[in-house]
C-alpha positions in Angstrom: 37.9 72.5 -2.2 41.0 70.1 -1.2 44.3 71.9 -0.7 46.9 70.7 -2.8 50.2 69.9 -1.6 53.4 71.9 -2.7 55.5 70.1 -5.2 59.2 70.6 -5.1 61.9 69.5 -7.7 65.4 68.8 -6.9 68.5 67.7 -9.0 70.1 64.3 -7.9 73.4 63.2 -8.5 74.0 59.4 -8.9 77.5 58.5 -8.2 78.5 54.8 -9.1 80.3 53.0 -6.2 83.2 50.9 -6.9 81.7 48.2 -5.2 78.4 48.6 -7.1 75.3 50.5 -6.6 74.9 54.2 -6.6 75.2 57.0 -4.0 72.7 59.6 -4.2 73.5 63.3 -3.5 71.2 66.2 -3.4 73.4 69.3 -4.1 70.7 71.9 -2.7 70.0 69.9 0.6 73.5 69.5 2.3 73.6 66.5 4.1 70.7 64.7 2.2 72.5 61.5 0.8 71.1 58.0 0.1 72.1 54.9 -1.7 70.7 52.2 -3.6 71.7 49.0 -5.4 70.3 50.0 -8.7 69.4 53.4 -10.4 65.8 52.6 -9.8 66.5 51.8 -6.1 69.0 54.7 -5.7 66.3 57.1 -7.3 63.5 55.8 -4.9 65.7 56.0 -1.8 66.7 59.4 -3.1 63.1 60.7 -3.2 62.2 59.2 0.1 65.5 60.9 1.6 64.2 64.4 0.2 60.8 63.9 1.5 62.3 63.3 5.1 64.8 66.1 4.8 62.1 68.7 3.7 59.9 67.3 6.6 62.8 67.9 9.0 63.4 71.6 8.0 59.4 72.2 8.1 59.6 70.7 11.6 62.3 73.2 12.7 60.9 76.1 11.1 63.7 76.4 8.6 63.4 77.6 5.0 62.7 75.1 2.2 65.6 75.5 -0.6 64.0 75.8 -4.2 65.8 75.1 -7.3 66.1 77.9 -9.5 66.8 76.3 -12.7 66.1 72.9 -14.5 69.2 70.8 -14.9 70.0 68.7 -18.0 72.3 65.6 -18.0 74.9 65.5 -20.8 76.5 62.3 -21.5 80.2 62.5 -22.1 82.6 59.8 -23.5 85.3 58.6 -21.3 
Protein backbone atom coordinates (compact mmCIF):
# COMPACT_ATOMS: atom_id res chain seq x y z
CA UNK A 1 0.00 0.00 0.00
CA UNK A 2 1.35 3.41 -0.99
CA UNK A 3 1.68 6.05 1.70
CA UNK A 4 -0.30 9.22 0.96
CA UNK A 5 1.36 12.59 1.30
CA UNK A 6 -0.12 14.86 3.91
CA UNK A 7 -2.23 17.63 2.47
CA UNK A 8 -2.22 21.08 4.00
CA UNK A 9 -4.52 23.99 3.35
CA UNK A 10 -3.48 27.62 3.82
CA UNK A 11 -5.26 30.91 3.34
CA UNK A 12 -3.51 33.29 0.97
CA UNK A 13 -4.09 37.02 0.64
CA UNK A 14 -3.78 38.52 -2.84
CA UNK A 15 -2.86 42.19 -2.59
CA UNK A 16 -3.16 44.20 -5.83
CA UNK A 17 -0.02 46.22 -6.61
CA UNK A 18 -0.32 49.79 -7.90
CA UNK A 19 1.91 48.94 -10.89
CA UNK A 20 -0.11 45.81 -11.67
CA UNK A 21 0.04 42.22 -10.53
CA UNK A 22 -0.54 40.76 -7.09
CA UNK A 23 1.56 40.17 -3.99
CA UNK A 24 0.74 36.88 -2.26
CA UNK A 25 0.97 36.73 1.53
CA UNK A 26 0.41 33.58 3.61
CA UNK A 27 -0.63 34.84 7.07
CA UNK A 28 0.06 31.58 8.90
CA UNK A 29 3.57 31.26 7.42
CA UNK A 30 5.55 34.40 8.31
CA UNK A 31 7.96 35.32 5.53
CA UNK A 32 6.11 33.25 2.93
CA UNK A 33 5.48 35.86 0.23
CA UNK A 34 5.27 35.65 -3.54
CA UNK A 35 4.12 37.65 -6.57
CA UNK A 36 2.35 37.14 -9.88
CA UNK A 37 1.24 39.30 -12.77
CA UNK A 38 -2.26 37.80 -12.79
CA UNK A 39 -4.43 36.19 -10.13
CA UNK A 40 -3.76 32.77 -11.68
CA UNK A 41 0.00 33.31 -11.78
CA UNK A 42 0.04 34.74 -8.25
CA UNK A 43 -1.94 31.76 -6.95
CA UNK A 44 0.39 29.26 -8.66
CA UNK A 45 3.46 31.10 -7.37
CA UNK A 46 1.92 31.23 -3.89
CA UNK A 47 1.37 27.46 -3.97
CA UNK A 48 5.03 26.95 -4.90
CA UNK A 49 6.17 29.36 -2.16
CA UNK A 50 4.12 27.45 0.42
CA UNK A 51 5.58 24.13 -0.72
CA UNK A 52 9.15 25.45 -0.47
CA UNK A 53 8.43 27.07 2.91
CA UNK A 54 7.05 23.78 4.31
CA UNK A 55 10.03 21.84 2.93
CA UNK A 56 12.37 24.31 4.65
CA UNK A 57 10.52 23.97 7.96
CA UNK A 58 10.69 20.16 7.72
CA UNK A 59 14.41 20.23 6.85
CA UNK A 60 15.08 22.22 10.02
CA UNK A 61 12.80 20.06 12.20
CA UNK A 62 10.46 23.01 12.76
CA UNK A 63 6.74 22.41 13.37
CA UNK A 64 4.36 22.76 10.43
CA UNK A 65 1.66 25.34 11.28
CA UNK A 66 -1.87 24.15 10.60
CA UNK A 67 -4.94 26.21 9.74
CA UNK A 68 -7.57 25.88 12.47
CA UNK A 69 -10.48 27.16 10.44
CA UNK A 70 -11.52 27.68 6.88
CA UNK A 71 -11.62 31.23 5.58
CA UNK A 72 -14.28 32.64 3.31
CA UNK A 73 -13.74 35.70 1.16
CA UNK A 74 -16.38 38.39 1.39
CA UNK A 75 -16.45 41.06 -1.29
CA UNK A 76 -17.20 44.56 -0.01
CA UNK A 77 -18.17 47.57 -2.12
CA UNK A 78 -15.58 50.34 -2.29
